[in-house]
NUDOTI-99780 format. One line per 8 residues: number of its first residue (from 1); their letters; for each residue x, y, z of N, C-alpha, C. Coordinates in Angstrom, 3 decimals. Example, Ala and Ser with C-alpha at 12.3 -4.5 7.8 and 13.67 -1.06 7.14 Angstrom:
1	AS	13.190,-5.690,7.800,12.300,-4.500,7.800,13.200,-3.300,7.800 ~ 12.850,-2.250,7.080,13.670,-1.060,7.140,12.900,0.030,7.870
//
This chain:
1	MKQLVVFK	75.088,123.619,97.014,76.507,124.087,97.105,76.959,124.393,95.664 ~ 76.287,125.414,95.097,76.427,125.695,93.675,77.806,126.141,93.295 ~ 78.451,127.032,94.080,79.809,127.507,93.780,80.826,126.281,93.874 ~ 80.651,125.510,94.879,81.594,124.338,95.037,81.407,123.314,93.868 ~ 80.193,123.128,93.396,80.002,122.201,92.346,80.611,122.763,91.089 ~ 80.495,123.988,90.795,81.100,124.584,89.646,82.605,124.393,89.704 ~ 83.183,124.713,90.861,84.653,124.569,91.031,85.091,123.040,90.862 ~ 84.236,122.155,91.465,84.686,120.671,91.339,84.728,120.285,89.901
9	NKFDKELI	83.823,120.683,89.134,83.760,120.252,87.763,85.047,120.726,86.967 ~ 85.417,121.971,87.184,86.612,122.569,86.596,87.861,121.896,87.089 ~ 87.901,121.797,88.481,89.097,121.213,89.109,89.320,119.772,88.812 ~ 88.222,118.958,88.687,88.477,117.475,88.370,88.949,117.303,86.960 ~ 88.368,118.073,86.103,88.839,118.045,84.677,90.325,118.286,84.542 ~ 90.829,119.309,85.246,92.248,119.664,85.104,93.146,118.697,85.894 ~ 92.627,118.211,87.093,93.402,117.217,87.808,93.554,115.931,87.009 ~ 92.456,115.451,86.458,92.597,114.208,85.653,93.419,114.379,84.581
17	RYLDKKEG	93.481,115.522,83.844,94.360,115.762,82.722,95.803,115.752,83.201 ~ 96.107,116.256,84.369,97.405,116.156,84.951,97.823,114.708,85.237 ~ 96.915,113.945,85.872,97.176,112.560,86.121,97.301,111.655,84.815 ~ 96.499,111.950,83.819,96.642,111.206,82.565,98.101,111.348,82.060 ~ 98.606,112.615,82.148,99.988,112.762,81.633,100.952,111.993,82.460 ~ 100.773,112.090,83.744,101.661,111.394,84.731,101.588,109.824,84.459 ~ 100.373,109.339,84.226,100.208,107.838,83.934,100.983,107.582,82.690 ~ 100.826,108.388,81.687,101.612,108.067,80.450,103.013,108.013,80.656
25	DMRKLDEK	103.571,108.940,81.450,104.994,109.028,81.752,105.475,107.789,82.469 ~ 104.623,107.283,83.359,105.034,106.045,84.094,104.893,104.752,83.221 ~ 104.030,104.800,82.190,103.896,103.665,81.300,105.095,103.589,80.410 ~ 105.814,104.694,80.226,107.112,104.601,79.451,108.146,103.721,80.144 ~ 108.049,103.704,81.418,108.962,102.890,82.213,108.634,101.291,82.042 ~ 107.378,101.125,82.048,106.818,99.687,81.877,105.390,99.785,81.588 ~ 104.882,98.675,80.957,103.484,98.594,80.524,102.550,98.812,81.762 ~ 102.931,98.303,82.925,102.199,98.413,84.069,102.533,99.533,85.044
33	GGEMVKSI	103.458,100.335,84.590,104.029,101.436,85.365,102.967,102.461,85.754 ~ 101.974,102.630,85.074,100.896,103.667,85.404,99.747,103.120,86.223 ~ 99.918,101.918,86.716,98.736,101.317,87.463,98.485,102.043,88.742 ~ 99.560,102.626,89.446,99.291,103.360,90.666,98.518,104.600,90.407 ~ 98.896,105.267,89.397,98.217,106.531,88.934,96.723,106.243,88.591 ~ 96.602,105.150,87.906,95.153,104.726,87.556,94.342,104.530,88.730 ~ 94.921,103.819,89.794,94.055,103.646,91.006,93.817,104.891,91.757 ~ 94.685,105.945,91.667,94.450,107.218,92.252,93.329,107.896,91.489
41	KTFLEYGG	93.239,107.780,90.207,92.186,108.369,89.373,90.813,107.673,89.761 ~ 90.928,106.354,89.921,89.701,105.614,90.312,89.125,106.165,91.667 ~ 90.106,106.333,92.590,89.708,106.926,93.874,89.006,108.289,93.737 ~ 89.612,109.182,92.956,89.064,110.472,92.783,87.643,110.418,92.097 ~ 87.502,109.386,91.218,86.238,109.194,90.532,85.075,108.807,91.480 ~ 85.428,108.339,92.601,84.529,107.919,93.675,83.698,109.134,94.173 ~ 84.223,110.302,94.050,83.464,111.491,94.488,84.375,112.343,95.364 ~ 83.642,112.939,96.367,84.275,113.845,97.200,83.890,115.303,96.949
49	KRFRPALF	83.827,116.163,97.973,83.373,117.520,97.736,84.373,118.466,97.179 ~ 85.669,118.246,97.443,86.790,119.062,96.986,86.786,120.394,97.682 ~ 86.342,120.434,98.905,86.281,121.750,99.538,87.671,122.201,100.023 ~ 88.678,121.260,100.283,90.018,121.716,100.694,90.699,122.461,99.598 ~ 90.847,121.925,98.295,91.336,122.727,97.267,90.487,123.982,97.018 ~ 89.182,123.917,97.093,88.349,125.102,96.873,88.642,126.143,97.880 ~ 88.884,125.814,99.169,89.176,126.919,100.099,90.440,127.631,99.795 ~ 91.418,126.881,99.312,92.714,127.537,98.839,92.435,128.441,97.695
57	YFAYESFV	91.751,127.889,96.655,91.623,128.508,95.398,90.796,129.738,95.545 ~ 89.586,129.745,96.260,88.773,130.915,96.419,89.375,132.047,97.378 ~ 90.174,131.550,98.306,90.860,132.510,99.206,91.956,133.175,98.329 ~ 92.703,132.517,97.502,93.668,133.078,96.677,93.064,134.088,95.713 ~ 92.037,133.586,95.047,91.349,134.464,94.055,90.765,135.746,94.645 ~ 90.338,135.643,95.925,89.678,136.764,96.557,90.632,137.759,97.171 ~ 91.804,137.229,97.645,92.635,138.152,98.463,94.025,138.446,97.822 ~ 94.390,137.705,96.818,95.756,137.946,96.347,95.667,138.859,95.050
65	ENKKIHDL	96.376,139.959,95.097,96.301,140.937,94.065,97.496,140.692,93.027 ~ 98.695,140.407,93.482,99.778,140.136,92.560,100.017,138.647,92.525 ~ 99.418,137.989,91.622,99.358,136.531,91.575,100.711,135.997,90.995 ~ 101.333,135.038,91.849,102.684,134.614,91.468,102.681,133.098,91.304 ~ 101.556,132.401,91.395,101.582,130.913,91.135,100.377,130.574,90.338 ~ 100.341,129.413,89.764,99.158,128.858,89.108,98.305,128.282,90.255 ~ 97.321,129.064,90.619,96.495,128.634,91.826,95.683,127.365,91.644 ~ 95.143,127.053,90.451,94.380,125.854,90.285,95.343,124.687,90.468
73	QFSFIFEL	96.542,124.656,89.836,97.487,123.614,90.009,97.957,123.427,91.469 ~ 98.157,124.573,92.028,98.529,124.501,93.462,97.427,123.828,94.362 ~ 96.195,124.027,93.979,95.104,123.456,94.735,95.061,121.949,94.539 ~ 95.716,121.417,93.501,95.824,119.952,93.362,96.514,119.345,94.565 ~ 97.452,120.021,95.194,98.223,119.562,96.441,97.254,119.118,97.444 ~ 96.213,119.852,97.780,95.376,119.609,98.834,94.535,118.321,98.717 ~ 94.089,118.109,97.334,93.275,116.934,97.135,94.145,115.738,96.983 ~ 95.328,115.790,96.427,96.182,114.651,96.341,96.752,114.253,97.741
81	FHTFALIH	97.018,115.176,98.552,97.451,114.740,99.871,96.283,114.163,100.631 ~ 95.124,114.607,100.464,93.864,114.071,101.116,93.620,112.579,100.506 ~ 93.915,112.435,99.210,93.766,111.127,98.675,94.771,110.136,99.357 ~ 96.011,110.558,99.394,97.037,109.746,100.152,96.464,109.348,101.552 ~ 96.042,110.350,102.192,95.698,110.170,103.675,94.471,109.213,103.703 ~ 93.446,109.318,102.871,92.283,108.500,102.922,92.549,106.991,102.528 ~ 93.373,106.866,101.418,93.764,105.492,100.986,94.407,104.761,102.201 ~ 95.428,105.424,102.836,96.091,104.744,103.980,95.171,104.612,105.181
89	DDIIDHAL	94.280,105.628,105.406,93.387,105.525,106.521,92.477,104.380,106.405 ~ 92.060,104.041,105.232,91.137,102.923,104.938,91.843,101.576,105.261 ~ 93.190,101.553,104.908,93.996,100.384,105.242,94.056,100.205,106.777 ~ 94.402,101.222,107.524,94.534,101.268,108.947,93.172,100.826,109.608 ~ 92.111,101.245,109.088,90.781,101.011,109.686,90.122,99.721,109.156 ~ 90.840,99.053,108.180,90.284,97.827,107.611,88.893,98.074,106.963 ~ 88.773,99.304,106.422,87.536,99.715,105.847,87.254,99.050,104.454 ~ 85.960,98.706,104.257,85.593,98.058,103.036,85.081,98.980,102.051
97	LRRGNPTI	84.502,100.073,102.504,83.842,101.087,101.632,84.449,102.452,101.768 ~ 84.477,103.192,100.694,84.785,104.605,100.702,83.816,105.225,99.640 ~ 83.015,106.143,100.087,82.100,106.893,99.206,81.211,105.920,98.444 ~ 80.813,104.827,99.121,79.959,103.800,98.533,80.602,102.867,97.509 ~ 81.932,102.901,97.368,82.670,102.012,96.618,83.670,101.262,97.335 ~ 84.244,100.102,96.772,85.254,99.362,97.462,86.561,100.238,97.714 ~ 87.063,100.258,98.872,88.320,100.892,99.123,89.403,100.408,98.232 ~ 90.400,101.275,97.958,91.402,100.852,97.050,92.207,99.657,97.411
105	HIKYGLQM	92.429,99.342,98.599,93.109,98.147,99.040,92.258,96.906,98.887 ~ 90.925,97.125,98.964,90.049,95.984,98.757,89.887,95.688,97.248 ~ 89.780,96.782,96.388,89.531,96.693,94.938,90.811,96.132,94.213 ~ 91.976,96.620,94.609,93.169,96.273,93.952,94.227,95.559,94.722 ~ 94.003,95.346,96.026,94.879,94.604,96.854,95.660,95.472,97.808 ~ 96.222,94.878,98.912,96.911,95.717,99.879,98.164,96.527,99.321 ~ 98.957,95.760,98.536,100.215,96.387,97.947,99.844,97.623,97.161 ~ 98.774,97.541,96.362,98.392,98.757,95.541,97.874,99.824,96.417
113	GVLSGDFA	97.165,99.514,97.500,96.656,100.494,98.414,97.795,101.238,99.013 ~ 98.813,100.575,99.581,100.018,101.151,100.102,100.744,102.025,99.116 ~ 100.982,101.463,97.929,101.933,102.104,96.997,101.187,103.297,96.262 ~ 99.868,103.122,96.021,99.150,104.230,95.293,99.034,105.434,96.318 ~ 98.865,105.158,97.644,98.859,106.230,98.604,100.154,106.891,98.573 ~ 101.281,106.134,98.632,102.635,106.692,98.589,102.882,107.510,97.341 ~ 102.308,106.997,96.174,102.573,107.725,94.914,101.856,109.086,94.930 ~ 100.654,109.072,95.538,99.911,110.388,95.602,100.773,111.344,96.384
121	LTLVDELY	101.441,110.944,97.486,102.225,111.735,98.251,103.408,112.315,97.499 ~ 104.053,111.500,96.636,105.201,112.010,95.833,104.744,113.057,94.816 ~ 103.418,112.935,94.361,102.939,113.950,93.516,102.703,115.284,94.158 ~ 102.332,115.196,95.446,102.126,116.393,96.296,103.435,117.160,96.385 ~ 104.521,116.442,96.703,105.822,117.036,96.850,106.361,117.669,95.521 ~ 106.110,116.814,94.398,106.602,117.254,93.122,105.888,118.588,92.673 ~ 104.583,118.641,92.930,103.844,119.840,92.490,104.284,120.977,93.322 ~ 104.398,120.814,94.602,104.774,121.881,95.483,106.156,122.447,95.069
129	LNLISQSK	107.077,121.580,94.935,108.508,122.042,94.597,108.508,122.803,93.245 ~ 107.824,122.248,92.309,107.793,122.873,90.932,107.128,124.276,90.983 ~ 105.944,124.315,91.635,105.249,125.605,91.665,105.929,126.669,92.509 ~ 106.503,126.216,93.667,107.158,127.267,94.483,108.408,127.742,93.779 ~ 109.138,126.803,93.135,110.368,127.239,92.487,110.075,128.262,91.355 ~ 108.992,128.076,90.669,108.515,128.864,89.512,107.824,130.126,89.948 ~ 107.642,130.388,91.187,106.752,131.479,91.687,107.352,132.841,91.750 ~ 108.734,132.843,91.833,109.527,134.010,91.919,109.216,134.826,93.238
137	LESSKIDE	108.891,133.995,94.252,108.606,134.551,95.629,110.002,135.026,96.192 ~ 109.968,136.000,97.151,111.161,136.385,97.804,111.555,135.271,98.764 ~ 112.870,135.115,99.113,113.338,134.005,99.891,112.639,133.886,101.204 ~ 112.287,135.020,101.888,111.611,134.877,103.192,110.240,134.241,103.074 ~ 109.511,134.509,102.014,108.204,133.935,101.767,108.307,132.462,101.421 ~ 109.431,132.104,100.691,109.634,130.634,100.321,109.947,129.919,101.639 ~ 110.695,130.531,102.545,110.965,129.824,103.812,109.674,129.598,104.644 ~ 108.784,130.736,104.585,107.542,130.589,105.309,106.668,129.507,104.683
145	ANELFNKY	106.639,129.451,103.339,105.874,128.381,102.626,106.312,127.081,102.926 ~ 107.635,126.883,102.985,108.243,125.584,103.296,107.871,125.066,104.601 ~ 107.879,126.030,105.585,107.585,125.617,106.921,106.124,125.329,107.089 ~ 105.261,125.989,106.415,103.847,125.694,106.448,103.530,124.415,105.796 ~ 104.131,124.065,104.600,103.960,122.839,103.936,104.344,121.690,104.818 ~ 105.483,121.758,105.422,105.871,120.623,106.306,104.983,120.453,107.456 ~ 104.474,121.561,108.052,103.533,121.356,109.142,102.212,120.816,108.633 ~ 101.787,121.212,107.475,100.522,120.713,106.911,100.543,119.138,106.850
153	KQELLVGQ	101.664,118.622,106.337,101.743,117.192,106.196,101.992,116.493,107.484 ~ 102.958,116.954,108.236,103.330,116.250,109.410,102.268,116.215,110.539 ~ 101.606,117.402,110.710,100.665,117.520,111.828,99.397,116.655,111.541 ~ 99.039,116.563,110.222,97.953,115.635,109.999,98.310,114.202,110.443 ~ 99.533,113.738,110.098,99.929,112.376,110.388,99.999,112.179,111.979 ~ 100.428,113.181,112.590,100.373,113.137,114.154,99.025,112.965,114.667 ~ 98.075,113.772,114.085,96.688,113.633,114.484,96.040,112.317,114.171 ~ 96.528,111.669,113.043,95.949,110.433,112.669,96.530,109.332,113.608
161	YLDCIHLD	97.774,109.551,114.038,98.282,108.540,115.035,97.698,108.599,116.311 ~ 97.435,109.887,116.811,96.751,110.086,118.056,95.387,109.489,118.064 ~ 94.714,109.620,116.878,93.391,108.959,116.743,93.436,107.474,116.830 ~ 94.436,106.939,116.186,94.669,105.470,116.187,94.881,104.835,117.466 ~ 95.647,105.534,118.446,95.857,105.118,119.765,94.871,105.549,120.707 ~ 93.790,106.136,120.214,92.571,106.613,120.999,93.106,107.462,122.182 ~ 93.845,108.477,121.810,94.157,109.527,122.731,92.957,110.137,123.384 ~ 92.930,110.289,124.682,91.747,110.822,125.405,91.771,112.319,125.344
169	NREKIMKL	91.871,112.869,124.171,91.846,114.385,123.986,91.175,114.564,122.583 ~ 89.869,114.591,122.639,89.121,114.672,121.362,89.364,116.033,120.692 ~ 89.464,117.096,121.394,89.596,118.439,120.805,90.922,118.482,120.079 ~ 91.983,118.017,120.650,93.279,118.027,120.026,93.253,117.300,118.730 ~ 92.700,116.134,118.628,92.586,115.323,117.405,91.691,116.081,116.462 ~ 90.646,116.623,116.831,89.770,117.391,115.879,90.478,118.539,115.291 ~ 91.276,119.184,116.098,91.996,120.380,115.576,93.048,119.969,114.577 ~ 93.830,118.882,114.910,94.875,118.432,113.977,94.372,117.792,112.737
177	KTADYSFV	93.323,116.870,112.876,92.888,116.145,111.771,91.951,116.788,110.870 ~ 91.132,117.798,111.401,90.087,118.402,110.606,90.282,119.922,110.529 ~ 90.290,120.542,111.711,90.285,122.070,111.644,91.548,122.613,110.899 ~ 92.694,122.212,111.406,93.955,122.819,110.926,94.188,122.296,109.443 ~ 94.061,120.991,109.320,94.395,120.255,108.127,93.435,120.628,106.922 ~ 92.168,120.610,107.224,91.150,120.745,106.130,90.736,122.117,105.928 ~ 90.801,123.025,106.895,90.274,124.410,106.822,91.413,125.462,107.004 ~ 92.144,125.392,108.048,93.014,126.525,108.392,94.149,126.535,107.359
185	KPVLFALL	94.874,125.553,107.165,96.134,125.587,106.397,95.926,125.809,104.918 ~ 94.922,125.263,104.266,94.755,125.629,102.846,94.519,127.167,102.671 ~ 93.778,127.845,103.648,93.618,129.243,103.539,94.861,130.032,103.942 ~ 95.638,129.475,104.953,96.896,130.203,105.260,97.835,130.212,104.120 ~ 97.858,129.097,103.349,98.692,129.096,102.093,98.324,130.237,101.161 ~ 97.008,130.454,101.044,96.520,131.469,100.112,97.016,132.862,100.774 ~ 96.760,133.080,101.968,97.099,134.347,102.634,98.566,134.596,102.626 ~ 99.354,133.571,102.588,100.859,133.720,102.547,101.254,134.494,101.317
193	FTNESTTI	100.486,134.498,100.270,100.820,135.228,98.998,100.257,136.697,99.063 ~ 99.715,137.050,100.205,99.160,138.404,100.297,99.973,139.269,101.287 ~ 99.587,140.519,101.434,100.193,141.377,102.411,99.279,141.629,103.584 ~ 98.460,140.667,103.875,97.509,140.729,105.021,98.347,140.726,106.316 ~ 97.883,141.427,107.297,98.548,141.532,108.518,98.398,140.214,109.335 ~ 99.298,140.095,110.401,99.237,138.953,111.270,97.918,138.898,111.964 ~ 97.342,140.034,112.301,96.077,140.156,113.027,95.000,139.497,112.149 ~ 94.872,139.918,110.897,93.918,139.411,109.966,94.158,137.875,109.795
201	KQKWRMFL	95.343,137.403,109.588,95.522,136.021,109.450,95.101,135.228,110.728 ~ 95.293,135.775,111.907,94.889,135.139,113.096,93.425,135.063,113.198 ~ 92.720,136.133,112.758,91.264,136.225,112.805,90.617,135.116,111.940 ~ 91.315,134.866,110.781,90.828,133.816,109.903,91.192,132.464,110.480 ~ 92.300,132.350,111.099,92.642,131.104,111.797,91.689,130.666,112.796 ~ 91.257,131.576,113.651,90.280,131.358,114.655,88.876,130.950,114.118 ~ 88.479,131.698,113.045,87.136,131.405,112.460,87.172,130.080,111.804 ~ 88.249,129.706,111.063,88.310,128.451,110.322,88.481,127.251,111.308
209	TRLGIVFQ	89.186,127.442,112.408,89.231,126.422,113.363,87.883,126.053,113.882 ~ 87.074,127.010,114.208,85.754,126.802,114.746,84.865,126.118,113.649 ~ 85.061,126.574,112.429,84.297,125.874,111.344,84.741,124.405,111.155 ~ 86.010,124.178,111.310,86.493,122.863,111.103,86.016,121.931,112.210 ~ 85.909,122.434,113.464,85.516,121.630,114.517,84.001,121.269,114.379 ~ 83.193,122.281,114.025,81.759,121.950,113.880,81.504,121.081,112.611 ~ 82.412,121.112,111.610,82.339,120.203,110.482,82.584,118.813,110.986 ~ 83.561,118.653,111.906,83.882,117.334,112.374,82.726,116.777,113.261
217	LKDDYEGV	82.106,117.695,113.930,80.919,117.285,114.791,79.816,116.733,113.848 ~ 79.595,117.387,112.678,78.618,116.891,111.768,79.028,115.603,111.220 ~ 80.302,115.425,110.879,80.850,114.126,110.442,80.620,113.051,111.369 ~ 80.855,113.292,112.673,80.708,112.310,113.741,79.226,111.984,113.847 ~ 78.366,112.962,113.703,76.863,112.774,113.719,76.479,111.792,112.633 ~ 76.927,112.021,111.452,76.572,111.269,110.294,77.147,109.803,110.452 ~ 78.274,109.774,111.113,78.916,108.424,111.293,78.123,107.489,112.215 ~ 77.145,108.001,112.907,76.294,107.170,113.778,74.880,107.153,113.303
225	FSDEKQTG	74.349,108.309,112.902,72.903,108.514,112.705,72.425,108.453,111.199 ~ 73.358,108.653,110.345,72.950,108.779,108.907,72.815,107.362,108.244 ~ 72.134,107.328,107.113,72.055,106.111,106.325,73.343,105.939,105.553 ~ 73.746,104.683,105.445,74.970,104.277,104.756,74.874,104.707,103.282 ~ 73.666,104.816,102.699,73.576,105.175,101.270,73.911,106.634,101.104 ~ 73.736,107.413,102.223,73.985,108.844,102.175,75.437,109.138,102.325 ~ 76.098,108.430,103.263,77.417,108.683,103.624,78.488,107.988,102.754 ~ 78.048,106.823,102.187,78.937,105.985,101.358,79.896,105.128,102.156
233	KSSLSDTQ	79.700,104.993,103.485,80.537,104.204,104.321,79.717,103.568,105.390 ~ 80.237,102.507,106.023,79.486,101.756,107.030,79.117,102.686,108.159 ~ 77.868,102.595,108.693,77.432,103.372,109.808,78.043,102.804,111.123 ~ 78.582,101.622,111.051,79.191,100.958,112.160,80.641,101.378,112.393 ~ 81.320,101.958,111.372,82.692,102.118,111.325,83.266,102.952,112.602 ~ 82.682,104.100,112.865,83.216,104.839,113.970,83.111,104.087,115.296 ~ 82.019,103.388,115.466,81.881,102.649,116.703,82.825,101.378,116.707 ~ 82.932,100.651,115.650,83.919,99.641,115.487,85.409,100.124,115.840
241	EGKNTYIV	85.742,101.312,115.308,87.048,101.796,115.522,87.279,102.363,116.881 ~ 86.263,102.492,117.686,86.363,103.044,119.006,86.707,104.509,119.010 ~ 86.158,105.286,118.122,86.434,106.806,118.013,85.779,107.498,119.228 ~ 86.628,108.265,119.859,86.162,109.021,120.981,85.582,110.414,120.523 ~ 84.345,110.305,120.081,83.689,111.482,119.634,82.895,112.279,120.699 ~ 82.390,113.403,120.265,81.474,114.125,121.228,80.329,113.328,121.607 ~ 79.714,112.528,120.678,78.595,111.746,120.929,78.961,110.725,122.005 ~ 80.153,110.068,121.876,80.571,109.090,122.915,80.726,109.775,124.218
249	ELFKKRAN	81.308,110.920,124.268,81.519,111.639,125.575,80.179,111.940,126.298 ~ 79.135,112.356,125.480,77.865,112.769,126.068,77.204,111.356,126.595 ~ 77.378,110.295,125.845,76.780,109.009,126.260,77.366,108.609,127.550 ~ 78.682,108.674,127.746,79.393,108.246,128.892,78.923,109.041,130.158 ~ 78.697,110.253,129.952,78.174,111.194,131.015,76.773,110.842,131.452 ~ 75.920,110.380,130.517,74.537,110.169,130.771,74.135,108.688,131.024 ~ 75.012,107.754,130.722,74.724,106.379,130.853,74.877,105.873,132.310 ~ 74.052,104.901,132.678,74.201,104.300,134.014,75.175,103.178,133.868
257	QEELKQFN	75.506,102.592,135.030,76.615,101.525,135.030,76.306,100.370,134.150 ~ 75.146,99.901,134.146,74.739,98.728,133.254,74.907,99.139,131.772 ~ 74.475,100.363,131.395,74.580,100.740,129.998,76.034,100.983,129.701 ~ 76.885,101.450,130.561,78.290,101.540,130.247,78.931,100.219,130.096 ~ 78.513,99.186,130.853,79.108,97.891,130.793,78.746,97.303,129.392 ~ 77.453,97.436,128.981,77.094,97.006,127.678,77.857,97.672,126.600 ~ 78.047,98.982,126.772,78.713,99.842,125.685,80.176,99.280,125.589 ~ 80.841,99.147,126.669,82.240,98.680,126.687,82.439,97.349,126.076
265	SFFGRQEI	81.371,96.502,126.073,81.433,95.187,125.534,81.505,95.175,124.002 ~ 81.117,96.207,123.334,81.112,96.277,121.877,81.966,97.411,121.280 ~ 82.113,98.408,122.108,82.735,99.669,121.488,84.267,99.305,121.204 ~ 84.700,99.674,119.941,86.005,99.383,119.513,86.229,98.006,119.024 ~ 85.130,97.182,118.794,85.323,95.849,118.331,84.675,95.676,116.957 ~ 85.434,95.007,116.085,85.111,94.811,114.635,83.858,93.934,114.588 ~ 83.573,93.028,115.522,82.439,92.067,115.392,81.117,92.535,115.805 ~ 81.017,93.805,116.143,79.681,94.375,116.559,78.596,94.040,115.530
273	SQLIFLEY	77.470,93.591,116.056,76.343,93.281,115.146,75.504,94.493,114.867 ~ 74.671,94.408,113.830,73.833,95.517,113.398,72.806,95.719,114.499 ~ 72.302,94.584,115.058,71.290,94.604,116.025,71.777,95.394,117.308 ~ 72.977,95.077,117.774,73.464,95.783,118.900,73.665,97.243,118.656 ~ 74.217,97.575,117.457,74.395,98.919,117.007,73.125,99.740,117.002 ~ 72.013,99.149,116.427,70.700,99.777,116.420,70.158,100.036,117.807 ~ 70.440,99.127,118.748,69.996,99.309,120.086,70.755,100.499,120.763 ~ 72.075,100.557,120.458,72.969,101.629,120.877,72.363,102.975,120.422
281	RKLLEKKH	72.046,103.018,119.119,71.587,104.212,118.542,70.271,104.727,119.141 ~ 69.374,103.699,119.395,68.056,104.079,120.056,68.320,104.626,121.458 ~ 69.286,104.060,122.199,69.616,104.580,123.476,70.162,106.007,123.400 ~ 70.909,106.289,122.349,71.450,107.703,122.155,70.259,108.696,121.932 ~ 69.247,108.188,121.208,68.076,109.048,120.923,67.270,109.216,122.259 ~ 67.101,108.087,123.090,66.354,108.105,124.269,66.968,109.131,125.233 ~ 68.319,109.207,125.240,68.967,110.151,126.181,69.154,111.465,125.628 ~ 68.452,111.822,124.497,68.390,113.102,123.861,69.747,113.543,123.352
289	IKEDVILK	70.628,112.572,123.086,71.995,112.959,122.649,71.898,113.307,121.164 ~ 71.181,112.623,120.314,71.058,113.039,118.947,70.466,114.409,118.854 ~ 69.397,114.755,119.645,68.786,116.042,119.611,69.755,117.097,120.045 ~ 70.504,116.825,121.078,71.442,117.778,121.690,72.625,118.103,120.762 ~ 73.058,117.110,119.994,74.164,117.304,119.077,73.765,118.216,117.964 ~ 72.458,117.948,117.492,71.956,118.779,116.312,71.818,120.261,116.805 ~ 71.340,120.401,117.970,71.183,121.799,118.521,72.552,122.466,118.674 ~ 73.538,121.652,119.137,74.895,122.337,119.270,75.482,122.665,117.884
297	IKAECDEL	75.229,121.821,116.855,75.754,122.148,115.552,75.134,123.337,114.984 ~ 73.767,123.343,115.103,72.981,124.518,114.568,73.330,125.865,115.213 ~ 73.535,125.817,116.542,73.893,127.066,117.251,75.229,127.555,116.840 ~ 76.189,126.689,116.737,77.521,127.087,116.288,77.492,127.586,114.833 ~ 76.718,126.938,113.892,76.595,127.393,112.545,76.000,128.821,112.465 ~ 74.992,129.078,113.347,74.288,130.330,113.294,75.295,131.455,113.721 ~ 76.124,131.154,114.742,77.189,132.097,115.192,78.225,132.320,114.077 ~ 78.620,131.338,113.453,79.636,131.428,112.364,79.086,132.223,111.201
305	EMELRQGM	77.824,132.042,110.845,77.252,132.724,109.745,77.092,134.194,110.097 ~ 76.803,134.564,111.241,76.650,135.928,111.605,78.052,136.599,111.607 ~ 79.044,135.909,112.139,80.363,136.463,112.146,80.969,136.603,110.732 ~ 80.597,135.643,109.876,81.052,135.719,108.509,80.505,136.939,107.788 ~ 79.267,137.331,108.025,78.605,138.416,107.372,79.010,139.775,108.053 ~ 79.283,139.775,109.263,79.482,141.009,109.985,80.948,141.345,110.436 ~ 81.769,140.265,110.534,83.073,140.555,111.120,84.296,140.046,110.419 ~ 84.080,139.519,109.109,85.202,138.966,108.416,85.588,139.782,107.170
313	GKYTPFHM	85.335,141.053,107.197,85.811,141.866,106.136,84.835,141.895,104.876 ~ 85.334,142.547,103.791,84.467,142.642,102.564,84.083,141.288,102.076 ~ 82.773,141.215,101.716,82.220,139.932,101.200,82.775,139.622,99.812 ~ 83.346,138.394,99.714,83.996,137.938,98.512,83.555,136.532,98.044 ~ 83.957,136.100,96.913,83.695,134.615,96.574,84.052,133.655,97.623 ~ 85.235,133.946,98.332,85.592,133.072,99.342,84.551,133.070,100.526 ~ 84.047,134.204,100.836,82.961,134.219,101.862,81.751,133.436,101.375 ~ 81.451,133.485,100.134,80.271,132.789,99.581,80.535,131.264,99.706
321	LLQEIINY	81.732,130.769,99.498,82.115,129.436,99.633,81.964,128.987,101.077 ~ 82.363,129.775,101.969,82.304,129.432,103.416,80.800,129.335,103.771 ~ 79.975,130.272,103.258,78.568,130.174,103.579,77.971,128.911,103.022 ~ 78.430,128.415,101.842,77.891,127.172,101.348,78.307,125.983,102.246 ~ 79.505,126.007,102.792,79.978,124.998,103.702,79.186,125.008,105.013 ~ 78.912,126.265,105.543,78.071,126.309,106.744,76.654,125.771,106.480 ~ 76.090,126.136,105.302,74.744,125.634,105.029,74.724,124.114,104.886 ~ 75.786,123.526,104.343,75.892,122.109,104.278,75.891,121.425,105.709
329	INTF	76.736,121.991,106.536,76.938,121.484,107.925,75.571,121.650,108.690 ~ 74.845,122.700,108.356,73.633,122.990,109.103,72.323,122.394,108.587 ~ 72.477,121.428,107.586,71.318,120.743,106.984,71.164,119.320,107.615 ~ 69.997,119.080,108.077,69.753,117.719,108.696,68.530,117.081,108.053
//
């Protein structure tokens, strides 16, 4: 993912510079006033691909002719909001690891986990208000941006809640938590600054929704079948949390009554043993679920790649980024 790596290096350098200044401002209030910002920087140093800010940045750079905002700074919004969401998500899930490191609430305590997540959210709002107010956009565009910004934040939280209560509607949760939040809305923000037609925007919305859903399928696959050293989080976590993934749906359709009874005895329970989980994973492979999930992901990626090259307009750096993401999803 060469293009994404180059962007990440540039992005991280500027975002840390922004946070260093913010940490210094907070330390003027008190010697310990910058600790929340420091924990946010720690979280960012754990890694991450940065594809959400990259999607906005490359779409803006590729499609916007009359540039009215500082697009790199605006892209900070997407990573800081993601930071807020993940820090709080780890608290909700009682997670011990994030990207192979102690989660923020484990490393610094629950209070810091809650407050540093909250602080990241205040930075999101501050950046947005400052950049939009300086953009000299016409009032109708500002109204449109404000509506999109509110939906971006609120719909993710609705999706997170629906996931927490194990709503029996996997596709709705995938759309809210991954497709819209991670793929569609960052690009819609970029397109908002263009004169692209509603038809073109809808075309991108549909493409990015499909890309987001297959990305989530790959994430669900890794949450069960991948090595913890590769994912940086426990391979038990999705099963412990009782996540209703495509893998779980396939298993329930193919399992017999005895297998379902055994499954229900550990699914959604924190105390699941490694031995029981490995037996469950072997059963998934025996029923060809692992194989079928891979085939489904690869088929969808092949279709998306073809559409990207033939049906999504002039090939741009944004298209190159999307190709890199498809390649990443399609690698096993």
